[in-house]
Every structure is written in C-alpha cells, then in structure tokens.
VOPAGU-2260 file (C-alpha; in pm, 1 decimal, decimal comma):
REM VOPAGU-2260
SITE   aa  ch    i         X         Y         Z
SITE  MET   A    0    -570,4    -530,8   -1980,8
SITE  PRO   A    1    -315,2    -454,1   -2253,8
SITE  ALA   A    2    -173,5    -823,7   -2396,2
SITE  ILE   A    3     155,7    -725,3   -2271,6
SITE  GLU   A    4      43,6    -713,4   -1927,8
SITE  LYS   A    5    -160,4   -1059,6   -1951,3
SITE  ILE   A    6     144,5   -1239,8   -2082,1
SITE  PHE   A    7     389,6   -1088,1   -1821,2
SITE  ARG   A    8     157,7   -1184,1   -1531,0
SITE  ALA   A    9      86,2   -1514,1   -1662,9
SITE  HIS   A   10     470,1   -1595,5   -1714,4
SITE  SER   A   11     636,5   -1355,9   -1439,5
SITE  ARG   A   12     859,4   -1617,4   -1305,4
SITE  ARG   A   13     970,8   -1769,9   -1627,1
SITE  LEU   A   14    1031,7   -1393,0   -1781,7
SITE  GLN   A   15    1208,5   -1308,9   -1469,3
SITE  LEU   A   16    1474,0   -1556,9   -1571,8
SITE  VAL   A   17    1511,3   -1433,7   -1930,2
SITE  TYR   A   18    1529,5   -1075,9   -1800,5
SITE  ASP   A   19    1784,5   -1174,7   -1559,4
SITE  ARG   A   20    2016,9   -1278,5   -1851,8
SITE  MET   A   21    1996,9    -999,4   -2069,6
SITE  PRO   A   22    2237,4    -708,6   -2089,8
SITE  SER   A   23    2148,7    -374,6   -1922,9
SITE  GLY   A   24    2050,4    -228,3   -2242,7
SITE  VAL   A   25    1798,9    -486,9   -2332,3
SITE  GLN   A   26    1670,0    -477,1   -1964,1
SITE  ASN   A   27    1594,2    -115,5   -2010,3
SITE  ALA   A   28    1387,7    -183,3   -2294,4
SITE  LEU   A   29    1209,8    -475,5   -2128,3
SITE  THR   A   30    1135,3    -251,5   -1852,4
SITE  ALA   A   31     995,0      19,9   -2080,7
SITE  ALA   A   32     775,6    -232,3   -2248,4
SITE  ARG   A   33     607,4    -305,7   -1942,0
SITE  GLY   A   34     621,7      61,1   -1831,1
SITE  TRP   A   35     428,9     176,6   -2127,6
SITE  SER   A   36     172,8    -134,4   -2076,9
SITE  LEU   A   37      97,1      11,0   -1696,8
SITE  ALA   A   38      95,7     355,2   -1802,2
SITE  ARG   A   39    -144,7     302,8   -2063,6
SITE  ASN   A   40    -412,0     231,0   -1781,2
SITE  ARG   A   41    -246,2     453,2   -1483,3
SITE  TYR   A   42    -265,2     763,9   -1696,2
SITE  ALA   A   43    -561,0     694,9   -1888,2
SITE  PRO   A   44    -840,8     974,8   -1921,8
SITE  THR   A   45   -1069,6     814,0   -1697,5
SITE  MET   A   46    -817,3     834,2   -1440,7
SITE  TYR   A   47    -747,2    1170,2   -1451,2
SITE  ALA   A   48   -1135,2    1241,5   -1457,5
SITE  PHE   A   49   -1159,2    1028,7   -1126,4
SITE  LEU   A   50    -855,1    1257,2    -978,4
SITE  GLU   A   51   -1071,1    1540,2   -1041,5
SITE  GLU   A   52   -1370,7    1369,2    -863,1
SITE  LEU   A   53   -1136,1    1295,4    -577,2
SITE  ARG   A   54   -1022,7    1635,6    -522,1
SITE  SER   A   55   -1357,3    1796,7    -501,2
SITE  HIS   A   56   -1376,7    1585,5    -201,5
SITE  GLU   A   57   -1118,3    1754,8     -13,4
SITE  HIS   A   58   -1398,4    2030,7     101,0
SITE  TRP   A   59   -1629,5    1749,4     258,5
SITE  THR   A   60   -1744,3    1831,1     605,0
SITE  ARG   A   61   -1762,5    1524,0     855,0
SITE  GLU   A   62   -2105,7    1506,6     789,2
SITE  GLU   A   63   -2064,9    1460,7     410,7
SITE  VAL   A   64   -1774,3    1212,9     463,9
SITE  LYS   A   65   -2023,6     978,2     672,5
SITE  ALA   A   66   -2288,7    1026,6     434,9
SITE  HIS   A   67   -2089,4     931,1     155,2
SITE  GLN   A   68   -1934,6     640,3     314,0
SITE  LEU   A   69   -2292,8     506,1     382,4
SITE  ARG   A   70   -2428,0     525,3      40,5
SITE  ALA   A   71   -2077,6     326,7     -82,8
SITE  LEU   A   72   -2155,7      68,1     181,5
SITE  GLN   A   73   -2482,1      29,0      74,3
SITE  ARG   A   74   -2393,0     -25,2    -311,4
SITE  VAL   A   75   -2109,8    -274,9    -197,5
SITE  ALA   A   76   -2354,5    -464,4      13,2
SITE  GLU   A   77   -2575,7    -470,4    -251,5
SITE  HIS   A   78   -2308,0    -575,7    -525,5
SITE  ALA   A   79   -2210,8    -838,1    -289,5
SITE  SER   A   80   -2521,6   -1016,5    -190,7
SITE  LYS   A   81   -2605,3   -1017,4    -563,9
SITE  THR   A   82   -2272,7   -1139,3    -721,9
SITE  VAL   A   83   -2057,3   -1304,0    -484,1
SITE  PRO   A   84   -2132,5   -1652,3    -362,0
SITE  PHE   A   85   -1998,7   -1606,0     -35,7
SITE  TYR   A   86   -2213,3   -1302,2      56,0
SITE  ALA   A   87   -2486,9   -1467,3    -148,8
SITE  ALA   A   88   -2520,4   -1733,5     136,9
SITE  LEU   A   89   -2541,7   -1516,6     410,4
SITE  PRO   A   90   -2885,4   -1397,3     531,2
SITE  PRO   A   91   -2964,2   -1016,7     357,8
SITE  VAL   A   92   -2857,6    -744,7     541,8
SITE  GLU   A   93   -3038,9    -391,2     517,8
SITE  LEU   A   94   -2764,4     -84,9     560,2
SITE  ASN   A   95   -2986,0     187,3     670,4
SITE  SER   A   96   -2693,2     351,7     904,7
SITE  LEU   A   97   -2301,5     308,2     947,9
SITE  GLU   A   98   -2383,5      88,4    1265,5
SITE  ASP   A   99   -2600,1    -160,6    1053,6
SITE  LEU   A  100   -2254,9    -282,1     896,2
SITE  ALA   A  101   -2207,7    -480,1    1246,1
SITE  LYS   A  102   -2502,0    -710,5    1107,2
SITE  PHE   A  103   -2220,6    -894,5     900,4
SITE  PRO   A  104   -1990,4   -1125,1    1038,9
SITE  VAL   A  105   -1607,1   -1023,0    1090,2
SITE  LEU   A  106   -1402,6   -1214,4     845,0
SITE  ALA   A  107   -1038,2   -1343,4     978,2
SITE  ARG   A  108    -763,2   -1384,0     717,1
SITE  GLU   A  109    -767,6   -1766,3     750,2
SITE  GLN   A  110   -1124,5   -1753,5     636,9
SITE  VAL   A  111   -1039,3   -1550,5     318,6
SITE  ARG   A  112    -770,0   -1777,1     236,5
SITE  GLN   A  113   -1027,6   -2080,4     277,3
SITE  ALA   A  114   -1311,5   -1929,3     116,2
SITE  GLY   A  115   -1107,0   -1834,5    -204,2
SITE  ASP   A  116   -1289,5   -1784,5    -538,5
SITE  ALA   A  117   -1598,1   -1792,2    -337,5
SITE  LEU   A  118   -1535,9   -1423,2    -237,8
SITE  LEU   A  119   -1521,4   -1309,2    -628,6
SITE  SER   A  120   -1782,2   -1136,1    -772,9
SITE  LYS   A  121   -1933,2   -1322,0   -1097,3
SITE  SER   A  122   -1997,0    -971,6   -1251,6
SITE  VAL   A  123   -1629,1    -968,0   -1365,1
SITE  SER   A  124   -1509,9   -1239,8   -1617,3
SITE  ASP   A  125   -1180,0   -1425,5   -1531,9
SITE  GLY   A  126   -1020,4   -1262,0   -1844,7
SITE  GLU   A  127   -1053,7    -940,4   -1683,6
SITE  ARG   A  128    -932,0   -1022,1   -1314,5
SITE  VAL   A  129    -604,0    -979,0   -1201,5
SITE  ARG   A  130    -470,2   -1205,7    -946,9
SITE  VAL   A  131    -188,8   -1161,2    -727,7
SITE  GLY   A  132     -47,2   -1257,4    -375,5
SITE  THR   A  133       5,1   -1077,9     -88,4
SITE  THR   A  134     194,2   -1212,2     247,9
SITE  GLY   A  135      53,6    -912,5     449,6
SITE  THR   A  136     198,3    -902,8     806,8
SITE  THR   A  137     206,0   -1262,3     902,4
SITE  GLY   A  138     445,4   -1413,3     606,5
SITE  ALA   A  139     140,7   -1639,5     494,0
SITE  SER   A  140      37,9   -1577,2     112,5
SITE  LEU   A  141    -313,1   -1480,0      28,4
SITE  LYS   A  142    -456,7   -1489,1    -316,3
SITE  ILE   A  143    -635,1   -1149,2    -435,8
SITE  ALA   A  144    -829,3   -1046,5    -732,5
SITE  TYR   A  145    -895,3    -691,2    -877,1
SITE  SER   A  146    -931,6    -559,2   -1230,0
SITE  PRO   A  147    -775,7    -290,7   -1447,8
SITE  ARG   A  148   -1044,7     -34,2   -1374,5
SITE  VAL   A  149    -979,5    -100,3    -994,5
SITE  ALA   A  150    -597,7     -57,9   -1043,1
SITE  GLN   A  151    -637,8     259,6   -1223,3
SITE  ARG   A  152    -881,4     397,4    -950,0
SITE  ASN   A  153    -625,1     286,9    -702,7
SITE  TRP   A  154    -383,8     489,7    -884,2
SITE  ALA   A  155    -572,0     828,8    -884,1
SITE  PHE   A  156    -563,3     794,7    -505,3
SITE  ARG   A  157    -210,7     788,2    -500,7
SITE  MET   A  158    -169,9    1107,0    -765,7
SITE  ARG   A  159    -444,9    1286,2    -515,5
SITE  GLN   A  160    -145,1    1263,3    -255,6
SITE  LEU   A  161     157,4    1342,5    -459,7
SITE  GLY   A  162     -74,8    1699,0    -532,0
SITE  TRP   A  163     -71,8    1728,9    -153,0
SITE  MET   A  164     312,6    1800,3    -164,5
SITE  GLY   A  165     251,5    1985,2    -525,1
SITE  ILE   A  166     382,5    1694,4    -766,9
SITE  GLN   A  167     229,4    1614,5   -1066,7
SITE  PRO   A  168     166,9    1274,2   -1239,7
SITE  LEU   A  169     434,8    1187,4   -1411,7
SITE  SER   A  170     691,9    1383,3   -1258,0
SITE  PRO   A  171    1054,3    1198,9   -1222,2
SITE  ARG   A  172    1058,9     968,9    -945,4
SITE  VAL   A  173    1336,5     719,0    -812,9
SITE  THR   A  174    1167,9     371,9    -686,8
SITE  PHE   A  175    1318,4     133,3    -403,4
SITE  PHE   A  176    1034,1    -134,1    -388,7
SITE  GLY   A  177    1061,0    -517,3    -413,9
SITE  SER   A  178    1109,0    -540,2    -820,3
SITE  ARG   A  179    1416,5    -774,1    -916,5
SITE  VAL   A  180    1539,8    -521,5   -1142,3
SITE  ALA   A  181    1918,9    -657,8   -1146,8
SITE  PRO   A  182    2015,1   -1046,4   -1149,7
SITE  PRO   A  183    2124,4   -1140,1    -769,8
SITE  GLN   A  184    2458,0   -1229,6    -908,9
SITE  ARG   A  185    2544,7    -894,0   -1063,5
SITE  THR   A  186    2878,4    -764,4    -899,7
SITE  ALA   A  187    2901,4    -448,0   -1100,2
SITE  PRO   A  188    2642,1    -160,6   -1191,6
SITE  PRO   A  189    2419,0    -100,7   -1314,5
SITE  TYR   A  190    2186,4    -212,6   -1016,0
SITE  TRP   A  191    1871,8     -56,2   -1176,1
SITE  THR   A  192    1667,3      33,3   -1472,1
SITE  TYR   A  193    1482,3     290,3   -1623,8
SITE  ASN   A  194    1122,7     283,6   -1705,5
SITE  SER   A  195    1067,9     578,7   -1940,0
SITE  PRO   A  196     714,9     581,7   -2034,4
SITE  GLU   A  197     680,0     641,4   -1617,9
SITE  ARG   A  198     999,7     861,6   -1598,4
SITE  GLN   A  199    1085,3     598,5   -1330,1
SITE  LEU   A  200    1424,4     482,5   -1196,9
SITE  LEU   A  201    1384,4     161,8   -1070,3
SITE  MET   A  202    1671,8      73,8    -817,2
SITE  SER   A  203    1758,4    -285,9    -669,2
SITE  SER   A  204    1673,5    -351,5    -327,3
SITE  PHE   A  205    1866,1    -682,0    -330,4
SITE  HIS   A  206    2224,8    -536,6    -397,5
SITE  LEU   A  207    2276,6    -264,2    -119,1
SITE  SER   A  208    2600,6    -307,5      75,0
SITE  GLU   A  209    2897,2    -118,2     144,7
SITE  LYS   A  210    3060,8    -229,5    -136,3
SITE  THR   A  211    2819,1     -99,4    -369,0
SITE  ALA   A  212    2716,1     218,4    -170,4
SITE  GLN   A  213    2928,4     448,4    -396,4
SITE  ASP   A  214    2782,8     317,8    -705,1
SITE  TYR   A  215    2417,2     364,7    -566,5
SITE  ILE   A  216    2502,1     740,1    -427,5
SITE  GLU   A  217    2650,0     804,8    -766,4
SITE  CYS   A  218    2342,3     714,3    -916,0
SITE  LEU   A  219    2137,0     900,9    -682,7
SITE  GLN   A  220    2312,0    1228,2    -739,0
SITE  ARG   A  221    2246,5    1223,4   -1108,7
SITE  HIS   A  222    1868,4    1226,8    -998,2
SITE  SER   A  223    1889,2    1450,2    -703,2
SITE  GLY   A  224    1589,3    1670,4    -696,2
SITE  GLU   A  225    1348,4    1410,7    -798,3
SITE  MET   A  226    1078,9    1233,4    -581,7
SITE  LEU   A  227    1179,7     923,3    -394,5
SITE  GLU   A  228     961,9     620,5    -294,5
SITE  GLY   A  229    1038,5     297,1    -144,2
SITE  PHE   A  230     993,2      67,5     169,7
SITE  PRO   A  231    1091,6     232,9     485,3
SITE  SER   A  232    1325,8     -15,7     583,2
SITE  VAL   A  233    1501,1     -24,5     230,4
SITE  LEU   A  234    1541,8     338,7     239,2
SITE  GLY   A  235    1666,2     326,5     616,0
SITE  ILE   A  236    1960,2     118,6     453,3
SITE  MET   A  237    2016,6     352,3     174,9
SITE  ALA   A  238    2011,9     634,6     448,1
SITE  ASP   A  239    2266,3     444,6     658,4
SITE  LEU   A  240    2497,9     418,3     386,5
SITE  ILE   A  241    2477,3     777,6     275,0
SITE  LEU   A  242    2493,7     886,3     620,8
SITE  HIS   A  243    2813,9     650,8     699,9
SITE  ARG   A  244    2997,1     894,7     433,2
SITE  GLN   A  245    2868,6    1222,4     588,8
SITE  THR   A  246    2699,6    1352,4     295,9
SITE  SER   A  247    2366,9    1381,0     169,5
SITE  VAL   A  248    2144,4    1328,3    -162,1
SITE  PRO   A  249    1879,7    1605,6    -167,5
SITE  MET   A  250    1530,9    1488,8    -321,0
SITE  ARG   A  251    1244,3    1655,5    -386,1
SITE  ALA   A  252    1004,4    1423,7    -133,8
SITE  VAL   A  253     999,7    1093,9     -15,5
SITE  PHE   A  254     701,1     867,2      -5,9
SITE  THR   A  255     699,3     526,3     203,6
SITE  ASP   A  256     471,9     237,3     207,2
SITE  GLY   A  257     419,0    -112,8     259,4
SITE  GLU   A  258     606,9    -139,3     618,4
SITE  PRO   A  259     580,6      58,3     943,4
SITE  LEU   A  260     772,2     387,1     927,1
SITE  TYR   A  261     940,7     403,1    1269,8
SITE  PRO   A  262    1040,2     757,9    1411,4
SITE  PHE   A  263    1404,6     667,0    1396,3
SITE  LEU   A  264    1365,6     545,9    1008,1
SITE  ARG   A  265    1203,7     883,5     924,9
SITE  ALA   A  266    1441,7    1092,0    1077,7
SITE  LYS   A  267    1724,7     931,2     924,6
SITE  ILE   A  268    1581,1     897,0     596,4
SITE  GLU   A  269    1513,3    1274,7     606,5
SITE  LYS   A  270    1854,9    1344,3     721,5
SITE  ALA   A  271    2021,6    1161,8     417,3
SITE  PHE   A  272    1786,0    1294,8     150,0
SITE  ASN   A  273    1736,8    1640,2     286,2
SITE  ALA   A  274    1368,6    1596,7     224,1
SITE  ARG   A  275    1018,5    1528,9     427,8
SITE  VAL   A  276     894,7    1183,7     445,1
SITE  TYR   A  277     511,4    1126,8     349,0
SITE  ASP   A  278     388,9     774,1     462,5
SITE  THR   A  279     115,4     545,7     335,5
SITE  TYR   A  280     -76,8     253,6     465,7
SITE  GLY   A  281    -229,0      33,6     234,2
SITE  ASN   A  282    -289,8    -324,9     150,8
SITE  THR   A  283    -265,6    -563,3    -173,6
SITE  GLU   A  284    -643,4    -681,5     -86,9
SITE  ILE   A  285    -717,5    -302,0    -184,7
SITE  CYS   A  286    -988,8    -255,4     103,8
SITE  GLY   A  287    -823,7      20,4     305,5
SITE  LEU   A  288    -596,4     338,4     272,1
SITE  ILE   A  289    -423,9     583,4     515,3
SITE  GLN   A  290    -229,0     859,7     372,6
SITE  GLU   A  291     -14,5    1131,1     553,0
SITE  CYS   A  292    -100,1    1487,1     427,1
SITE  GLU   A  293     156,3    1778,7     414,6
SITE  HIS   A  294      97,9    1856,0     756,4
SITE  ASN   A  295     212,0    1501,0     874,5
SITE  GLN   A  296    -127,8    1393,7     978,5
SITE  MET   A  297    -213,1     997,6     883,9
SITE  HIS   A  298    -582,8    1037,7     725,7
SITE  LEU   A  299    -800,0     772,1     678,0
SITE  ILE   A  300    -916,1     795,8     279,6
SITE  PRO   A  301   -1297,7     757,7     297,5
SITE  GLU   A  302   -1375,6     702,4     -55,2
SITE  PHE   A  303   -1112,6     378,0     -71,7
SITE  GLY   A  304   -1243,1     178,4     245,0
SITE  TYR   A  305   -1458,1     189,8     548,8
SITE  LEU   A  306   -1238,1     128,0     853,8
SITE  GLU   A  307   -1375,4     -13,9    1197,9
SITE  ILE   A  308   -1125,0      -3,1    1479,9
SITE  LEU   A  309   -1236,6    -347,4    1717,3
SITE  ASP   A  310   -1079,9    -473,5    2018,5
SITE  GLU   A  311   -1074,8    -864,8    2080,3
SITE  ASP   A  312   -1415,9    -876,7    2130,9
SITE  ASN   A  313   -1529,9    -699,9    1818,5
SITE  ARG   A  314   -1635,8    -409,3    1980,1
SITE  PRO   A  315   -1566,6     -44,1    1920,1
SITE  ALA   A  316   -1238,5      63,5    2018,6
SITE  PRO   A  317   -1252,9     433,7    2147,0
SITE  PRO   A  318   -1069,6     737,9    2031,6
SITE  GLY   A  319    -676,3     653,6    2169,6
SITE  GLN   A  320    -729,1     302,0    2213,8
SITE  GLU   A  321    -535,1      39,0    2013,2
SITE  GLY   A  322    -757,2    -215,6    1840,5
SITE  TYR   A  323    -793,7    -451,1    1541,8
SITE  PHE   A  324    -809,0    -279,7    1181,5
SITE  VAL   A  325   -1118,0    -403,0    1030,6
SITE  TRP   A  326   -1184,3    -290,4     686,6
SITE  THR   A  327   -1462,8    -314,4     416,3
SITE  ALA   A  328   -1349,6    -221,6      46,9
SITE  LEU   A  329   -1538,3      50,3    -125,9
SITE  ILE   A  330   -1349,2      46,5    -474,9
SITE  ASN   A  331   -1279,0    -333,3    -531,1
SITE  ASP   A  332   -1568,4    -473,9    -661,7
SITE  VAL   A  333   -1382,3    -761,8    -786,5
SITE  MET   A  334   -1341,5    -890,1    -459,7
SITE  PRO   A  335   -1532,4    -674,0    -192,7
SITE  LEU   A  336   -1432,5    -782,1     128,3
SITE  ILE   A  337   -1695,8    -701,8     364,6
SITE  ARG   A  338   -1572,1    -642,0     762,7
SITE  TYR   A  339   -1224,6    -792,6     688,1
SITE  ARG   A  340    -997,6    -825,2     980,0
SITE  ILE   A  341    -665,7    -771,7     819,8
SITE  GLY   A  342    -455,9    -845,1    1134,9
SITE  ASP   A  343    -300,4    -497,3    1161,9
SITE  ARG   A  344    -383,5    -221,6    1448,5
SITE  GLY   A  345    -400,1      88,0    1522,8
SITE  CYS   A  346    -616,8     366,4    1677,5
SITE  TRP   A  347    -819,5     664,4    1626,5
SITE  GLN   A  348    -699,1     995,9    1692,5
SITE  PRO   A  349    -936,7    1240,2    1883,6
SITE  GLU   A  350   -1164,9    1426,4    1650,4
SITE  GLY   A  351   -1000,2    1793,6    1579,9
SITE  GLN   A  352    -943,2    1985,4    1252,9
SITE  CYS   A  353    -631,3    1891,3    1092,7
SITE  LEU   A  354    -435,3    2225,1     974,7
SITE  CYS   A  355    -457,1    2062,8     604,2
SITE  GLY   A  356    -828,2    2143,9     625,9
SITE  ARG   A  357    -955,9    1812,0     535,3
SITE  ALA   A  358   -1206,4    1632,9     741,5
SITE  PHE   A  359   -1096,8    1315,5     659,7
SITE  PRO   A  360   -1061,1    1142,4    1049,0
SITE  THR   A  361    -703,5    1084,1    1131,5
SITE  VAL   A  362    -570,2     727,0    1246,8
SITE  VAL   A  363    -234,3     605,9    1381,7
SITE  PRO   A  364    -155,2     261,6    1235,5
SITE  THR   A  365      56,0      85,9    1452,4
SITE  ILE   A  366      73,2    -234,0    1267,9
SITE  THR   A  367     185,9    -611,1    1391,0
SITE  ARG   A  368     508,1    -668,6    1212,8
SITE  ASP   A  369     825,5    -602,4    1351,6
SITE  SER   A  370    1163,6    -712,6    1230,3
SITE  ASP   A  371    1515,0    -748,6    1193,5
SITE  LEU   A  372    1762,3    -719,0     857,4
SITE  LEU   A  373    1941,9   -1030,3     703,6
SITE  SER   A  374    2309,7    -971,9     692,8
SITE  CYS   A  375    2495,0   -1136,1     424,2
SITE  PRO   A  376    2900,2   -1272,9     414,1
SITE  ASP   A  377    2914,6   -1071,6      84,8
SITE  GLY   A  378    2793,4    -751,6     261,2
SITE  ARG   A  379    2452,1    -717,0     105,1
SITE  ILE   A  380    2203,2    -599,5     392,5
SITE  LEU   A  381    1852,0    -713,3     312,1
SITE  SER   A  382    1532,0    -570,9     444,8
SITE  PRO   A  383    1220,2    -752,2     526,3
SITE  ARG   A  384    1027,4    -633,6     244,6
SITE  THR   A  385    1324,2    -762,7      15,7
SITE  VAL   A  386    1277,4   -1120,6     149,7
SITE  ASN   A  387     907,0   -1111,1     185,7
SITE  GLN   A  388     881,4   -1143,1    -198,5
SITE  LEU   A  389     997,3   -1497,4    -173,9
SITE  LEU   A  390     655,6   -1593,7      -8,7
SITE  LYS   A  391     444,7   -1453,9    -299,5
SITE  TYR   A  392     362,6   -1766,7    -450,2
SITE  SER   A  393     354,7   -1963,4    -139,4
SITE  SER   A  394     -29,4   -2055,0     -34,4
SITE  SER   A  395      49,7   -2322,3     240,5
SITE  PHE   A  396     174,3   -2123,7     537,8
SITE  ARG   A  397      14,4   -1968,4     832,5
SITE  PHE   A  398     293,7   -1786,6     907,6
SITE  CYS   A  399     666,9   -1798,9     758,1
SITE  GLN   A  400     976,1   -1644,4     908,4
SITE  PHE   A  401    1326,2   -1625,5     843,4
SITE  VAL   A  402    1574,6   -1675,1    1151,9
SITE  GLN   A  403    1935,7   -1597,1    1084,2
SITE  THR   A  404    2130,7   -1830,7    1336,1
SITE  GLY   A  405    2460,3   -1737,2    1218,2
SITE  PRO   A  406    2678,4   -1538,7     961,7
SITE  GLU   A  407    2646,1   -1814,1     732,3
SITE  ARG   A  408    2314,5   -1990,9     818,5
SITE  VAL   A  409    1933,1   -1905,0     787,0
SITE  ILE   A  410    1624,6   -2107,1     877,0
SITE  VAL   A  411    1306,4   -2081,4     661,6
SITE  ARG   A  412    1096,4   -2142,5     963,7
SITE  ALA   A  413     692,0   -2198,1     827,3
SITE  VAL   A  414     372,8   -2247,0    1047,5
SITE  PRO   A  415     178,4   -2489,8     810,4
SITE  SER   A  416    -184,8   -2451,1     701,4
SITE  ASN   A  417    -246,2   -2749,0     475,6
SITE  GLY   A  418     -51,2   -3038,5     316,3
SITE  ASN   A  419     120,4   -2844,1      61,7
SITE  SER   A  420     347,8   -2697,3     329,1
SITE  HIS   A  421     695,6   -2895,0     230,1
SITE  ARG   A  422     672,5   -2847,8    -127,6
SITE  ASP   A  423     615,5   -2474,1     -68,0
SITE  LEU   A  424     883,4   -2456,4     163,6
SITE  ALA   A  425    1128,1   -2661,2     -47,0
SITE  SER   A  426    1039,7   -2368,7    -293,0
SITE  VAL   A  427    1120,7   -2073,1     -67,3
SITE  GLN   A  428    1459,4   -2278,3      48,0
SITE  GLU   A  429    1547,9   -2313,8    -300,7
SITE  ASN   A  430    1482,8   -1959,3    -409,7
SITE  LEU   A  431    1615,6   -1786,7    -106,0
SITE  GLN   A  432    1933,8   -1996,4    -163,9
SITE  LYS   A  433    1959,3   -1864,6    -504,1
SITE  LEU   A  434    1948,2   -1483,6    -381,6
SITE  LEU   A  435    2192,6   -1529,4     -95,7
SITE  GLY   A  436    2458,1   -1758,2    -286,7
SITE  THR   A  437    2689,3   -2019,0    -222,3
SITE  GLN   A  438    2831,4   -1858,1     109,2
SITE  MET   A  439    2514,2   -1929,8     314,6
SITE  THR   A  440    2347,6   -2217,9     432,7
SITE  VAL   A  441    1998,5   -2236,9     398,3
SITE  ASP   A  442    1776,6   -2458,4     617,6
SITE  THR   A  443    1399,4   -2513,4     688,4
SITE  GLU   A  444    1208,2   -2599,4     976,6
SITE  VAL   A  445     853,6   -2666,1    1043,6
SITE  ALA   A  446     705,2   -2518,2    1377,3
SITE  PRO   A  447     351,1   -2519,2    1546,7
SITE  GLU   A  448     333,7   -2138,5    1626,2
SITE  PRO   A  449     538,0   -1820,8    1501,4
SITE  ILE   A  450     781,1   -1633,9    1700,2
SITE  VAL   A  451     609,4   -1378,1    1864,5
SITE  ARG   A  452     804,3   -1056,2    2024,2
SITE  ALA   A  453     638,9    -843,2    2300,2
SITE  GLY   A  454     346,4    -658,7    2217,1
SITE  GLY   A  455     201,4    -963,7    1999,9
SITE  LYS   A  456     478,7    -856,0    1695,3
SITE  ILE   A  457     532,5   -1096,9    1439,9
SITE  PRO   A  458     862,8   -1045,6    1294,4
SITE  LEU   A  459     992,3   -1170,8     946,6
SITE  ILE   A  460    1325,6   -1206,1     987,3
SITE  VAL   A  461    1461,1   -1284,5    1344,0
SITE  GLN   A  462    1858,6   -1241,5    1439,2
SITE  LYS   A  463    1987,7   -1510,6    1642,2
SITE  ARG   A  464    2340,3   -1468,7    1587,9
SITE  ALA   A  465    2567,7   -1517,2    1872,8
SITE  SER   A  466    2737,5   -1178,3    1955,4
C-alpha cells in the first residue's frame, strides 16, 4: 500500500479536521494527492490483466459458472482451514459439490463481530491489511479487513460493469457518496472538490438544500454528459431539487450503490438526469456482488462471491421466495467469510436467458433497511447514507437509529452489544451535533430493541415529527 494511503487511513479523523480548515484550492490539492495514491492501485497493470480475464468469462455457460464456483469454494475452504484461526478450529470439510458447502455453519453478523481477528488469515501481514468499518443494514459497526490486492480486484469488477455500458476506465465522473469533501459549516460554494488523477468531481452530500440547489445545478451543468454515481437517496434528493425547478441535467449514465434503489427513486433520478440508472448491490465485507446489466437485470457476479438464499431454518429458498442472503467470499483472502448471513434479503429469479447473453444467475435484492430523511432547520436534507458515516467508528452497538421528534430535535437511539456503548453513544452525539449545528438539539437514548417497521425493515432515520 502506498505510504500516503497508510498515513491517511491511520489518521483519517485528524486529517479531516486539517482538511476542513484549508481553503478550497488546498483541498483540491489534498484530494488529488489521495486520488493519486488510490489510482496507483486501482489502475495498475495487474488490475487491467484481471479485468481482461473477467471479460473472458462473460461467454460462460451455466455449467461453466457452477464449475468455476466449486473450484473457487474449494480454494477458499482450504485456505481458511490452513490460515484462519476460526476455521482451523472447526472439523475439516471436504467439498466435492456445491451442496457440500452446507457442512459449514452459517455465521451471523454478531458472531463475526465477536470473532474479530480470529477471522483474519495469518498468510497476510498486519502491515498489508486494510481495516475499515461498516454499519451494514443495522446501524451496528463491524470491523472488516482486506488488502490492496483485494481492493484492486474489487475495482476490476466495477470496471467490467462500466464496460457493459460502453464506459472505459478513467472516464470523467461525478460522485455523490459519503466523503466529507466540504466542511459542515460552509455556507457558500464550492461544495465539491476535484480528484484530478481519476478525473472525478466529488460533491458533498452534506450541503444539499433549497438554498444551495442552484449552486449544485450549475456545477453539474458544467459536467453534463459525464458519468454520475452515488447513493440512491442522495441522488434522489438532488433529483428533487432539479425537478422542482422544472429542468434537467443530462448525464451519460447513472450508477447507484450502497442502498436500496426503489422504483420511485429510479424514476425521478432518470428523469432529472435524462439517463438510465444501473444499480449495484455490494458490501464492505467484500463477500458478495450483484450488478445490473445493460438490460436492467440484476446479476449475481459468480467470480466475486457464492450466494445461498436461505429461509429462517437455513434451508434453500426456491426461486421467487424471499430469503436471507448467505455469502461466501471468493476474492477476499484476508478475511474469507464462509456462509456469512449478512442480514440482507432477496430472491432468485426463475432461470431464463437474459437479453445481455450472460449466464450469470439473476437475483432480486430486497434488503432490510428502510429509512426516512433528516430535515435541518437551515434547509439541508440529509440522507440515511450521509448520517450513516457517523457510525463507522462505533463498535459497541447492535443497532443504532436516528429519531427526529421535532424540527429541532433528534435522538440517537442505540441498542448496545457491550459495555462501551455509552462512550460510543456520546461520540456519535458529539459528531452529529457538529454536523447539524447549534439550531438542533441532539439527545441520546439506550433501548432494548430497534424500531422495526412492517416487513421487518429497520430504518436508520425515523421521522416522528408532529404534523
């Protein structure tokens, strides 16, 4: 891993404070420095070689897909039993068929949290590991590890999907994900920064409001015709601001990731940006991937992860019946999760040849999270994935939700999993207060269970404001 990237990851919170105090020109330079570090790995010759290999798989038959997955599972099982303490302690499993995978136990998310470093492979040194946190669909943080090589292979899968729409690596793009690219207190543009090595405009998801809408729209118009990517809920907010002005900003294509893409979100995003939307289901655990093709079918990516869809009793769900996603990671050899019940749900579509010609199975992710938006007195509208960033460094919550009880009051509502919850709760409260500003009051509450909606959906943001 390049030295600059190691420094960034080791001191990210401190560096964020320094970044926030810099003028926008310096922020662009700092963004470019980190972009150069990331681009060295993302666009290395080995990534392009792996990308070409992936492209050669698109003509596989169903039998070739299954044969590849069995070979990959055999490699993962052998690697895990030899190098991962958690799996080394289990009875050995011989995989002679895909069905033999059921001999491994199903891992719940809480078990993965408790196992910790016992799930890391000893074949990778600590200096080569990249450690990150994910809050998944529950608002509870989980520590994940991978390596620069795994990140590079992960990027190749992304580049293959872009290629399905005729988009080449390093094409200009506009990004609306969760990076804090402008300080929360900023009240005038720019609400964005530029990553020149990757030709990427990073736009803040934290400053969207009716007051700032025209600044955002004018900036997007200068980048009209480029690729657009982001969280569905954030792009939905931007689309509302555009459509409210009875205009549109044509883009080349839109790629969404990180949240459910509901039909109503797809419709208004496509209208506002006059472009088709292509969705991705992925996870920070790097254990599974589902990508939308040019004919709008969601395909399981068979080289990335092996998927089982199981019912409440861990029995295979038939096509069309919703079940729980249980993933086995095929590319993350640093933390090779086997039969990991991630908490998301979905169903297999009946077998049939997609018009794209690929024999990759088709899946309908339904996912467990549903959410409202958080409205601020200053007019800003915060999406669940924007607020979600505050939970990445909290490791003591089983669930965490943000309940807005009035125009100027929010409660951080946590379901603890260990004794550090009060410290983490205070930290989230402090960081949310900084984000929202002094016009809002942020309180905390410890609860025995999360707020659950119909269908078992657990919202991150809950609106309980009086009408």
